[in-house]
Each structure stands twice: as structure tokens, then as C-alpha cells.
N, C-alpha and C positions, 0 to 999 in steps of 0.2 A: 469520415462520419457516414458516408454513403455505404461503403462496404459493411460497416457495423450494422446499419439498419437492414441491409439486404440479408446479412447473416442471421440476424434475429428473426426476420420474417420467414426465412427458409426453415429455421429451427421450429418456429411455431406452426408452420404448415406441415412439418414432419416429412420434408423431402431433402435429399442429399445432406443427411445429418453430419457426416464427416466433413464435407465441404463447408457447411454452415459453421461448425465449430472452428474450423481453420480460419474462416473469414472473421469470426468474432474475436478469436485470440490474436490473430495477426493485426487487425485494425485497432484493437485495444492496446497492444504493445506499441504500435506506431503512434497512437494518441499519447500514451504515457511518455514515450521517448521525445515527442515534440514538446510536451509540457516541460519535461526536465531540461531539454535543450534551451528553452526560452527563459529559464530562471537565471537571475543574476544575483549571485551570493557574494557578500563581502563580509569578511570577519573584522569586526571592530576591535581595537586594542582594549584590553580590560585589565583590571588589577588582579593580583593573585587571590585576594580574598573573595572577589566576585566569582572567579573561576572555580575555586574550591566549593563555594556555596552552590553554584549551578551543578557541579558534579555530584555533590552530596544529595541534592534534591532529586536529580535524575535517578541516582542509585537507590534512594529510599522509595521513590515511586515505583521503580521496577521491582524492588523487593516486595512491596505490598501487593503489586499485581500478581507476581508469581506465587506469593504465599496464598492468595485467594484462589488461584487456579489449582494449587496443590491440595488445599484443604477441601475443595469441591470434589476432587477425584477420590479422596479418602472416604468421603461420606457414602459413596456408591458401593 
């Protein structure tokens, strides 16, 4: 967290911009890697009906999201 704060401060002070971006991206990547490393995921057994329902809901939600993005690009 300290390198992230230093990088943001350097970026706002407008000094050593490349080094500031390197510190921000590097410390953000390390932070995300640490969070992902600490996750504990367990897959619970489920019925076929529940699995199909989850997949259909995920697919329909993704379809609605992509359709809204596509229609927004056509209006421009």
C-alpha cells in the first residue's frame, strides 16, 4: 500500500511520471495477487437442474449486457 500511495503522490506532483505509473501498476498488481491468493474457493455439489439454471441465467445476463452495448454503438 505504501508504494501505491507514493506512486499516486508522485503522479499528482507531476514528477517521474514513468516511475510513478510503474509503482502504481506494480503495487496494484501485487495487491490483486495477494487478494486472489488469500481466497478460499470450494465448489459445492449441485444437481444438474440447478447447474443448468445457473448457466442459463449467466448466459442470458451476458446476452442482455452485450445487446445493450451493441445497440448503443449503433445509435452513434
